[in-house]
PyMOL Python script that loads the backbone (N, CA, C, O; Angstrom):
from pymol import cmd

cmd.read_pdbstr("""\
ATOM      1  N   MET A   1      -6.401   2.787   4.357  1.00  0.00           N
ATOM      2  CA  MET A   1      -6.181   1.886   4.801  1.00  0.00           C
ATOM      3  C   MET A   1      -4.386   2.065   4.452  1.00  0.00           C
ATOM      4  O   MET A   1      -3.884   2.600   3.463  1.00  0.00           O
ATOM      5  N   HIS A   2      -3.636   1.375   5.711  1.00  0.00           N
ATOM      6  CA  HIS A   2      -2.037   1.727   6.450  1.00  0.00           C
ATOM      7  C   HIS A   2      -1.371   0.623   5.859  1.00  0.00           C
ATOM      8  O   HIS A   2      -1.795  -0.484   6.192  1.00  0.00           O
ATOM      9  N   VAL A   3      -0.357   0.672   5.000  1.00  0.00           N
ATOM     10  CA  VAL A   3       0.352  -0.515   4.440  1.00  0.00           C
ATOM     11  C   VAL A   3       1.612  -0.187   5.003  1.00  0.00           C
ATOM     12  O   VAL A   3       1.742   1.029   5.142  1.00  0.00           O
ATOM     13  N   PHE A   4       2.535  -0.828   5.355  1.00  0.00           N
ATOM     14  CA  PHE A   4       3.755  -0.958   5.855  1.00  0.00           C
ATOM     15  C   PHE A   4       4.572  -1.997   5.146  1.00  0.00           C
ATOM     16  O   PHE A   4       3.994  -2.722   4.336  1.00  0.00           O
ATOM     17  N   LEU A   5       5.669  -2.125   5.332  1.00  0.00           N
ATOM     18  CA  LEU A   5       7.048  -3.090   4.418  1.00  0.00           C
ATOM     19  C   LEU A   5       7.804  -3.134   5.564  1.00  0.00           C
ATOM     20  O   LEU A   5       8.306  -2.314   6.333  1.00  0.00           O
ATOM     21  N   LEU A   6       7.726  -4.593   5.431  1.00  0.00           N
ATOM     22  CA  LEU A   6       9.410  -4.615   6.964  1.00  0.00           C
ATOM     23  C   LEU A   6       9.887  -5.938   6.372  1.00  0.00           C
ATOM     24  O   LEU A   6       9.215  -6.853   5.898  1.00  0.00           O
ATOM     25  N   GLN A   7      11.371  -5.807   6.530  1.00  0.00           N
ATOM     26  CA  GLN A   7      11.914  -6.486   5.945  1.00  0.00           C
ATOM     27  C   GLN A   7      12.490  -7.501   7.361  1.00  0.00           C
ATOM     28  O   GLN A   7      12.732  -7.076   8.491  1.00  0.00           O
ATOM     29  N   GLU A   8      12.596  -8.820   6.910  1.00  0.00           N
ATOM     30  CA  GLU A   8      13.083 -10.067   7.565  1.00  0.00           C
ATOM     31  C   GLU A   8      15.044  -9.664   7.667  1.00  0.00           C
ATOM     32  O   GLU A   8      15.881  -9.202   6.891  1.00  0.00           O
ATOM     33  N   LEU A   9      15.029 -10.227   9.244  1.00  0.00           N
ATOM     34  CA  LEU A   9      16.506 -10.301   9.262  1.00  0.00           C
ATOM     35  C   LEU A   9      16.822 -11.446  10.359  1.00  0.00           C
ATOM     36  O   LEU A   9      16.040 -11.740  11.263  1.00  0.00           O
ATOM     37  N   LYS A  10      17.991 -12.007  10.164  1.00  0.00           N
ATOM     38  CA  LYS A  10      18.178 -13.268  10.902  1.00  0.00           C
ATOM     39  C   LYS A  10      17.660 -14.181  10.186  1.00  0.00           C
ATOM     40  O   LYS A  10      17.547 -14.947  11.144  1.00  0.00           O
ATOM     41  N   GLY A  11      17.359 -14.611   9.572  1.00  0.00           N
ATOM     42  CA  GLY A  11      16.395 -16.013   9.111  1.00  0.00           C
ATOM     43  C   GLY A  11      15.012 -15.546   9.670  1.00  0.00           C
ATOM     44  O   GLY A  11      14.504 -16.495  10.267  1.00  0.00           O
ATOM     45  N   GLY A  12      14.222 -14.450   9.698  1.00  0.00           N
ATOM     46  CA  GLY A  12      13.214 -14.606  10.728  1.00  0.00           C
ATOM     47  C   GLY A  12      13.083 -14.270  11.343  1.00  0.00           C
ATOM     48  O   GLY A  12      11.961 -13.843  11.613  1.00  0.00           O
ATOM     49  N   LYS A  13      14.166 -14.146  12.178  1.00  0.00           N
ATOM     50  CA  LYS A  13      13.725 -13.897  13.908  1.00  0.00           C
ATOM     51  C   LYS A  13      13.560 -12.363  14.634  1.00  0.00           C
ATOM     52  O   LYS A  13      13.359 -12.109  15.821  1.00  0.00           O
ATOM     53  N   SER A  14      13.730 -11.368  13.396  1.00  0.00           N
ATOM     54  CA  SER A  14      13.988 -10.005  13.964  1.00  0.00           C
ATOM     55  C   SER A  14      13.226  -9.456  12.458  1.00  0.00           C
ATOM     56  O   SER A  14      12.597 -10.241  11.747  1.00  0.00           O
ATOM     57  N   PHE A  15      13.354  -8.392  12.212  1.00  0.00           N
ATOM     58  CA  PHE A  15      12.507  -7.320  11.261  1.00  0.00           C
ATOM     59  C   PHE A  15      12.915  -5.867  11.151  1.00  0.00           C
ATOM     60  O   PHE A  15      13.521  -5.567  12.180  1.00  0.00           O
ATOM     61  N   GLN A  16      12.867  -5.323  10.708  1.00  0.00           N
ATOM     62  CA  GLN A  16      13.555  -3.977  10.179  1.00  0.00           C
ATOM     63  C   GLN A  16      12.517  -3.267   9.580  1.00  0.00           C
ATOM     64  O   GLN A  16      12.507  -3.573   8.388  1.00  0.00           O
ATOM     65  N   LYS A  17      11.316  -2.170   9.935  1.00  0.00           N
ATOM     66  CA  LYS A  17      10.563  -1.115   9.546  1.00  0.00           C
ATOM     67  C   LYS A  17      11.416  -0.591   8.091  1.00  0.00           C
ATOM     68  O   LYS A  17      12.398   0.142   8.208  1.00  0.00           O
ATOM     69  N   LEU A  18      10.974  -1.004   6.859  1.00  0.00           N
ATOM     70  CA  LEU A  18      11.169  -0.247   5.500  1.00  0.00           C
ATOM     71  C   LEU A  18      10.317   1.373   5.408  1.00  0.00           C
ATOM     72  O   LEU A  18      10.852   2.479   5.344  1.00  0.00           O
ATOM     73  N   GLY A  19       9.180   1.119   5.424  1.00  0.00           N
ATOM     74  CA  GLY A  19       8.771   1.907   5.328  1.00  0.00           C
ATOM     75  C   GLY A  19       7.091   2.065   5.461  1.00  0.00           C
ATOM     76  O   GLY A  19       6.656   1.100   6.090  1.00  0.00           O
ATOM     77  N   PHE A  20       6.024   2.994   5.053  1.00  0.00           N
ATOM     78  CA  PHE A  20       4.443   3.232   4.714  1.00  0.00           C
ATOM     79  C   PHE A  20       3.968   3.743   4.058  1.00  0.00           C
ATOM     80  O   PHE A  20       4.333   4.891   3.807  1.00  0.00           O
ATOM     81  N   THR A  21       2.912   3.181   3.434  1.00  0.00           N
ATOM     82  CA  THR A  21       2.314   4.461   2.977  1.00  0.00           C
ATOM     83  C   THR A  21       0.907   4.004   3.039  1.00  0.00           C
ATOM     84  O   THR A  21       0.529   2.870   3.333  1.00  0.00           O
ATOM     85  N   ASP A  22       0.025   5.244   2.658  1.00  0.00           N
ATOM     86  CA  ASP A  22      -1.672   5.095   2.945  1.00  0.00           C
ATOM     87  C   ASP A  22      -2.130   4.960   1.611  1.00  0.00           C
ATOM     88  O   ASP A  22      -1.665   5.364   0.545  1.00  0.00           O
ATOM     89  N   LEU A  23      -3.238   4.244   1.925  1.00  0.00           N
ATOM     90  CA  LEU A  23      -3.681   3.973   0.596  1.00  0.00           C
ATOM     91  C   LEU A  23      -5.543   4.286   0.981  1.00  0.00           C
ATOM     92  O   LEU A  23      -5.998   3.932   2.068  1.00  0.00           O
ATOM     93  N   ASN A  24      -6.528   5.053  -0.204  1.00  0.00           N
ATOM     94  CA  ASN A  24      -7.776   5.831  -0.415  1.00  0.00           C
ATOM     95  C   ASN A  24      -7.983   4.633  -0.760  1.00  0.00           C
ATOM     96  O   ASN A  24      -7.141   4.219  -1.558  1.00  0.00           O
ATOM     97  N   LEU A  25      -9.088   3.620  -0.360  1.00  0.00           N
ATOM     98  CA  LEU A  25      -9.459   2.071  -1.084  1.00  0.00           C
ATOM     99  C   LEU A  25     -10.601   2.613  -1.567  1.00  0.00           C
ATOM    100  O   LEU A  25     -11.001   1.684  -2.269  1.00  0.00           O
ATOM    101  N   ALA A  26     -11.561   3.653  -1.696  1.00  0.00           N
ATOM    102  CA  ALA A  26     -12.356   4.629  -2.495  1.00  0.00           C
ATOM    103  C   ALA A  26     -12.484   4.881  -4.063  1.00  0.00           C
ATOM    104  O   ALA A  26     -13.422   5.050  -4.841  1.00  0.00           O
ATOM    105  N   GLU A  27     -10.729   4.812  -4.182  1.00  0.00           N
ATOM    106  CA  GLU A  27     -10.532   5.220  -5.074  1.00  0.00           C
ATOM    107  C   GLU A  27     -10.405   4.292  -6.290  1.00  0.00           C
ATOM    108  O   GLU A  27     -10.270   4.544  -7.488  1.00  0.00           O
ATOM    109  N   PHE A  28     -10.501   3.000  -5.525  1.00  0.00           N
ATOM    110  CA  PHE A  28     -10.304   2.166  -6.624  1.00  0.00           C
ATOM    111  C   PHE A  28     -11.657   1.571  -6.629  1.00  0.00           C
ATOM    112  O   PHE A  28     -11.576   0.753  -7.545  1.00  0.00           O
ATOM    113  N   ALA A  29     -13.025   1.488  -6.076  1.00  0.00           N
ATOM    114  CA  ALA A  29     -14.402   0.834  -6.228  1.00  0.00           C
ATOM    115  C   ALA A  29     -14.916   1.013  -7.309  1.00  0.00           C
ATOM    116  O   ALA A  29     -15.370   2.082  -7.716  1.00  0.00           O
ATOM    117  N   GLY A  30     -14.892  -0.128  -7.937  1.00  0.00           N
ATOM    118  CA  GLY A  30     -15.705  -0.321  -9.244  1.00  0.00           C
ATOM    119  C   GLY A  30     -14.309  -0.161 -10.424  1.00  0.00           C
ATOM    120  O   GLY A  30     -14.502  -0.146 -11.640  1.00  0.00           O
ATOM    121  N   CYS A  31     -13.433  -0.091 -10.024  1.00  0.00           N
ATOM    122  CA  CYS A  31     -12.387   0.253 -11.130  1.00  0.00           C
ATOM    123  C   CYS A  31     -11.978  -1.165 -11.744  1.00  0.00           C
ATOM    124  O   CYS A  31     -11.322  -1.153 -12.786  1.00  0.00           O
ATOM    125  N   GLY A  32     -12.479  -2.919 -10.905  1.00  0.00           N
ATOM    126  CA  GLY A  32     -11.709  -4.097 -11.264  1.00  0.00           C
ATOM    127  C   GLY A  32     -10.693  -4.307 -10.596  1.00  0.00           C
ATOM    128  O   GLY A  32     -10.549  -4.258  -9.374  1.00  0.00           O
ATOM    129  N   GLU A  33      -9.756  -4.618 -11.631  1.00  0.00           N
ATOM    130  CA  GLU A  33      -8.236  -4.732 -11.567  1.00  0.00           C
ATOM    131  C   GLU A  33      -7.013  -3.624 -11.687  1.00  0.00           C
ATOM    132  O   GLU A  33      -6.536  -3.386 -12.796  1.00  0.00           O
ATOM    133  N   THR A  34      -6.562  -3.005 -10.589  1.00  0.00           N
ATOM    134  CA  THR A  34      -5.859  -1.694 -10.882  1.00  0.00           C
ATOM    135  C   THR A  34      -4.467  -1.890 -10.735  1.00  0.00           C
ATOM    136  O   THR A  34      -4.246  -3.100 -10.684  1.00  0.00           O
ATOM    137  N   SER A  35      -3.529  -1.280 -10.654  1.00  0.00           N
ATOM    138  CA  SER A  35      -2.323  -0.843 -10.432  1.00  0.00           C
ATOM    139  C   SER A  35      -2.018   0.394 -10.159  1.00  0.00           C
ATOM    140  O   SER A  35      -2.472   1.377 -10.744  1.00  0.00           O
ATOM    141  N   ARG A  36      -1.115   0.395  -9.121  1.00  0.00           N
ATOM    142  CA  ARG A  36      -0.347   1.753  -8.158  1.00  0.00           C
ATOM    143  C   ARG A  36       0.700   1.980  -7.945  1.00  0.00           C
ATOM    144  O   ARG A  36       0.905   1.502  -6.829  1.00  0.00           O
ATOM    145  N   ARG A  37       1.592   2.437  -8.305  1.00  0.00           N
ATOM    146  CA  ARG A  37       3.026   3.103  -7.023  1.00  0.00           C
ATOM    147  C   ARG A  37       3.214   3.758  -6.296  1.00  0.00           C
ATOM    148  O   ARG A  37       2.882   4.879  -6.682  1.00  0.00           O
ATOM    149  N   CYS A  38       3.502   3.766  -5.573  1.00  0.00           N
ATOM    150  CA  CYS A  38       3.324   4.673  -4.114  1.00  0.00           C
ATOM    151  C   CYS A  38       4.883   4.898  -4.093  1.00  0.00           C
ATOM    152  O   CYS A  38       5.739   4.267  -4.714  1.00  0.00           O
ATOM    153  N   LEU A  39       5.089   6.307  -2.936  1.00  0.00           N
ATOM    154  CA  LEU A  39       6.088   6.216  -2.628  1.00  0.00           C
ATOM    155  C   LEU A  39       6.229   6.168  -1.207  1.00  0.00           C
ATOM    156  O   LEU A  39       5.589   6.925  -0.478  1.00  0.00           O
ATOM    157  N   LEU A  40       7.353   4.981  -0.604  1.00  0.00           N
ATOM    158  CA  LEU A  40       7.011   4.888   0.544  1.00  0.00           C
ATOM    159  C   LEU A  40       7.542   5.907   1.517  1.00  0.00           C
ATOM    160  O   LEU A  40       8.499   6.541   1.072  1.00  0.00           O
ATOM    161  N   GLU A  41       7.226   6.166   2.521  1.00  0.00           N
ATOM    162  CA  GLU A  41       7.591   7.164   3.501  1.00  0.00           C
ATOM    163  C   GLU A  41       8.022   6.254   4.582  1.00  0.00           C
ATOM    164  O   GLU A  41       7.598   5.152   4.928  1.00  0.00           O
ATOM    165  N   GLY A  42       9.252   7.222   5.153  1.00  0.00           N
ATOM    166  CA  GLY A  42      10.119   6.645   6.206  1.00  0.00           C
ATOM    167  C   GLY A  42       9.482   6.422   7.467  1.00  0.00           C
ATOM    168  O   GLY A  42       8.343   6.886   7.531  1.00  0.00           O
ATOM    169  N   TYR A  43       9.906   5.838   8.489  1.00  0.00           N
ATOM    170  CA  TYR A  43       9.533   5.742   9.926  1.00  0.00           C
ATOM    171  C   TYR A  43      10.362   6.439  10.972  1.00  0.00           C
ATOM    172  O   TYR A  43      10.000   6.637  12.131  1.00  0.00           O
ATOM    173  N   ASP A  44      11.648   6.833  10.377  1.00  0.00           N
ATOM    174  CA  ASP A  44      12.589   7.076  10.722  1.00  0.00           C
ATOM    175  C   ASP A  44      13.810   7.923   9.959  1.00  0.00           C
ATOM    176  O   ASP A  44      14.536   7.281   9.200  1.00  0.00           O
ATOM    177  N   SER A  45      13.974   8.895  10.085  1.00  0.00           N
ATOM    178  CA  SER A  45      15.038   9.845   9.326  1.00  0.00           C
ATOM    179  C   SER A  45      16.166   9.078   9.077  1.00  0.00           C
ATOM    180  O   SER A  45      16.532   8.997   7.904  1.00  0.00           O
ATOM    181  N   LYS A  46      16.893   8.407  10.075  1.00  0.00           N
ATOM    182  CA  LYS A  46      18.034   7.523  10.065  1.00  0.00           C
ATOM    183  C   LYS A  46      18.018   6.348   9.254  1.00  0.00           C
ATOM    184  O   LYS A  46      19.024   5.913   8.694  1.00  0.00           O
ATOM    185  N   TYR A  47      16.542   5.674   9.167  1.00  0.00           N
ATOM    186  CA  TYR A  47      16.242   4.497   8.232  1.00  0.00           C
ATOM    187  C   TYR A  47      15.849   5.241   6.689  1.00  0.00           C
ATOM    188  O   TYR A  47      15.775   4.555   5.670  1.00  0.00           O
ATOM    189  N   ARG A  48      15.732   5.985   6.687  1.00  0.00           N
ATOM    190  CA  ARG A  48      14.993   6.571   5.633  1.00  0.00           C
ATOM    191  C   ARG A  48      14.970   5.709   4.158  1.00  0.00           C
ATOM    192  O   ARG A  48      16.151   5.387   4.028  1.00  0.00           O
ATOM    193  N   GLN A  49      14.315   5.239   3.125  1.00  0.00           N
ATOM    194  CA  GLN A  49      14.667   4.481   1.773  1.00  0.00           C
ATOM    195  C   GLN A  49      14.206   5.616   1.078  1.00  0.00           C
ATOM    196  O   GLN A  49      13.014   5.643   0.772  1.00  0.00           O
ATOM    197  N   ASP A  50      15.144   6.821   0.689  1.00  0.00           N
ATOM    198  CA  ASP A  50      14.626   8.288  -0.622  1.00  0.00           C
ATOM    199  C   ASP A  50      14.119   6.796  -1.808  1.00  0.00           C
ATOM    200  O   ASP A  50      14.460   5.622  -1.664  1.00  0.00           O
ATOM    201  N   ASN A  51      13.333   7.316  -2.795  1.00  0.00           N
ATOM    202  CA  ASN A  51      12.834   6.868  -4.028  1.00  0.00           C
ATOM    203  C   ASN A  51      12.417   5.718  -3.686  1.00  0.00           C
ATOM    204  O   ASN A  51      12.545   5.222  -4.806  1.00  0.00           O
ATOM    205  N   SER A  52      11.997   4.826  -3.030  1.00  0.00           N
ATOM    206  CA  SER A  52      11.607   3.471  -2.481  1.00  0.00           C
ATOM    207  C   SER A  52      10.095   3.650  -3.259  1.00  0.00           C
ATOM    208  O   SER A  52       9.258   4.530  -3.055  1.00  0.00           O
ATOM    209  N   MET A  53      10.037   2.524  -4.208  1.00  0.00           N
ATOM    210  CA  MET A  53       8.434   2.626  -4.653  1.00  0.00           C
ATOM    211  C   MET A  53       8.202   0.883  -4.419  1.00  0.00           C
ATOM    212  O   MET A  53       8.841  -0.126  -4.718  1.00  0.00           O
ATOM    213  N   LEU A  54       7.012   1.158  -3.767  1.00  0.00           N
ATOM    214  CA  LEU A  54       6.067  -0.269  -3.581  1.00  0.00           C
ATOM    215  C   LEU A  54       4.812  -0.321  -4.844  1.00  0.00           C
ATOM    216  O   LEU A  54       4.272   0.760  -5.080  1.00  0.00           O
ATOM    217  N   ARG A  55       4.504  -1.129  -5.375  1.00  0.00           N
ATOM    218  CA  ARG A  55       3.659  -1.339  -6.586  1.00  0.00           C
ATOM    219  C   ARG A  55       2.779  -1.884  -6.004  1.00  0.00           C
ATOM    220  O   ARG A  55       3.270  -2.242  -4.933  1.00  0.00           O
ATOM    221  N   ILE A  56       1.443  -2.264  -6.064  1.00  0.00           N
ATOM    222  CA  ILE A  56       0.355  -2.353  -5.592  1.00  0.00           C
ATOM    223  C   ILE A  56      -0.542  -2.334  -6.471  1.00  0.00           C
ATOM    224  O   ILE A  56      -0.831  -1.388  -7.203  1.00  0.00           O
ATOM    225  N   THR A  57      -1.407  -4.238  -6.402  1.00  0.00           N
ATOM    226  CA  THR A  57      -2.024  -4.179  -7.455  1.00  0.00           C
ATOM    227  C   THR A  57      -3.529  -4.656  -6.728  1.00  0.00           C
ATOM    228  O   THR A  57      -3.553  -5.708  -6.089  1.00  0.00           O
ATOM    229  N   ILE A  58      -4.544  -3.971  -6.843  1.00  0.00           N
ATOM    230  CA  ILE A  58      -5.910  -4.276  -6.203  1.00  0.00           C
ATOM    231  C   ILE A  58      -6.590  -4.682  -7.102  1.00  0.00           C
ATOM    232  O   ILE A  58      -6.261  -4.282  -8.219  1.00  0.00           O
ATOM    233  N   ASN A  59      -7.825  -5.645  -7.006  1.00  0.00           N
ATOM    234  CA  ASN A  59      -8.785  -6.441  -7.383  1.00  0.00           C
ATOM    235  C   ASN A  59     -10.004  -6.128  -6.675  1.00  0.00           C
ATOM    236  O   ASN A  59     -10.247  -6.935  -5.777  1.00  0.00           O
ATOM    237  N   MET A  60     -11.125  -4.880  -6.858  1.00  0.00           N
ATOM    238  CA  MET A  60     -12.171  -5.270  -6.644  1.00  0.00           C
ATOM    239  C   MET A  60     -13.268  -4.920  -6.983  1.00  0.00           C
ATOM    240  O   MET A  60     -13.549  -3.845  -7.513  1.00  0.00           O
ATOM    241  N   ASN A  61     -14.172  -6.005  -6.646  1.00  0.00           N
ATOM    242  CA  ASN A  61     -15.769  -6.157  -7.564  1.00  0.00           C
ATOM    243  C   ASN A  61     -16.299  -5.896  -6.260  1.00  0.00           C
ATOM    244  O   ASN A  61     -15.839  -6.040  -5.127  1.00  0.00           O
ATOM    245  N   MET A  62     -18.074  -5.208  -7.001  1.00  0.00           N
ATOM    246  CA  MET A  62     -18.918  -4.614  -6.476  1.00  0.00           C
ATOM    247  C   MET A  62     -19.604  -5.923  -5.783  1.00  0.00           C
ATOM    248  O   MET A  62     -19.693  -6.627  -6.789  1.00  0.00           O
ATOM    249  N   LEU A  63     -20.030  -6.541  -4.956  1.00  0.00           N
ATOM    250  CA  LEU A  63     -21.005  -7.473  -4.868  1.00  0.00           C
ATOM    251  C   LEU A  63     -22.676  -6.948  -4.790  1.00  0.00           C
ATOM    252  O   LEU A  63     -23.654  -7.492  -5.304  1.00  0.00           O
ATOM    253  N   SER A  64     -22.632  -6.064  -4.203  1.00  0.00           N
ATOM    254  CA  SER A  64     -23.987  -5.430  -4.230  1.00  0.00           C
ATOM    255  C   SER A  64     -24.319  -3.660  -3.928  1.00  0.00           C
ATOM    256  O   SER A  64     -23.475  -2.937  -3.398  1.00  0.00           O
ATOM    257  N   GLY A  65     -25.146  -3.358  -4.196  1.00  0.00           N
ATOM    258  CA  GLY A  65     -25.013  -1.306  -3.899  1.00  0.00           C
ATOM    259  C   GLY A  65     -25.634  -1.135  -5.454  1.00  0.00           C
ATOM    260  O   GLY A  65     -25.896  -1.875  -6.402  1.00  0.00           O
ATOM    261  N   ASP A  66     -25.714   0.392  -5.105  1.00  0.00           N
ATOM    262  CA  ASP A  66     -25.797   0.890  -6.717  1.00  0.00           C
ATOM    263  C   ASP A  66     -24.292   1.424  -7.437  1.00  0.00           C
ATOM    264  O   ASP A  66     -23.349   2.088  -7.007  1.00  0.00           O
ATOM    265  N   VAL A  67     -24.511   0.959  -8.368  1.00  0.00           N
ATOM    266  CA  VAL A  67     -23.366   1.841  -9.238  1.00  0.00           C
ATOM    267  C   VAL A  67     -23.224   2.525  -9.313  1.00  0.00           C
ATOM    268  O   VAL A  67     -22.127   2.731  -9.832  1.00  0.00           O
ATOM    269  N   LEU A  68     -23.878   3.522  -9.019  1.00  0.00           N
ATOM    270  CA  LEU A  68     -23.290   5.248  -9.570  1.00  0.00           C
ATOM    271  C   LEU A  68     -23.160   5.599  -7.945  1.00  0.00           C
ATOM    272  O   LEU A  68     -24.054   5.583  -7.099  1.00  0.00           O
ATOM    273  N   PHE A  69     -21.923   5.881  -7.812  1.00  0.00           N
ATOM    274  CA  PHE A  69     -21.478   6.718  -6.482  1.00  0.00           C
ATOM    275  C   PHE A  69     -20.355   7.549  -6.860  1.00  0.00           C
ATOM    276  O   PHE A  69     -19.665   7.417  -7.870  1.00  0.00           O
ATOM    277  N   LYS A  70     -20.218   8.604  -5.753  1.00  0.00           N
ATOM    278  CA  LYS A  70     -18.736   9.191  -6.037  1.00  0.00           C
ATOM    279  C   LYS A  70     -17.925   8.827  -4.911  1.00  0.00           C
ATOM    280  O   LYS A  70     -18.398   8.412  -3.853  1.00  0.00           O
ATOM    281  N   VAL A  71     -16.724   8.978  -5.135  1.00  0.00           N
ATOM    282  CA  VAL A  71     -15.512   8.672  -4.619  1.00  0.00           C
ATOM    283  C   VAL A  71     -15.471   9.748  -3.630  1.00  0.00           C
ATOM    284  O   VAL A  71     -14.497   9.868  -2.888  1.00  0.00           O
TER     285      VAL A  71
END
""", "prot")
cmd.dss("prot")
cmd.show_as("cartoon", "prot")
cmd.util.cbc("prot")
cmd.orient("prot")
């Protein structure tokens, strides 16, 4: 999953791209509620947000299928 972060400007009329991160949702399967911190990668070196961290909390519940699986 590709997660990106935007900053609103001028009361929501425009926005600026701050950064993005990629998540592999298979790593969270069967874990219940999990938190992870990810380093944001910049879209452009001119707007690089060094050391910008994004904290994501994911809650996954298995609805059906085999409970024994490999990531």
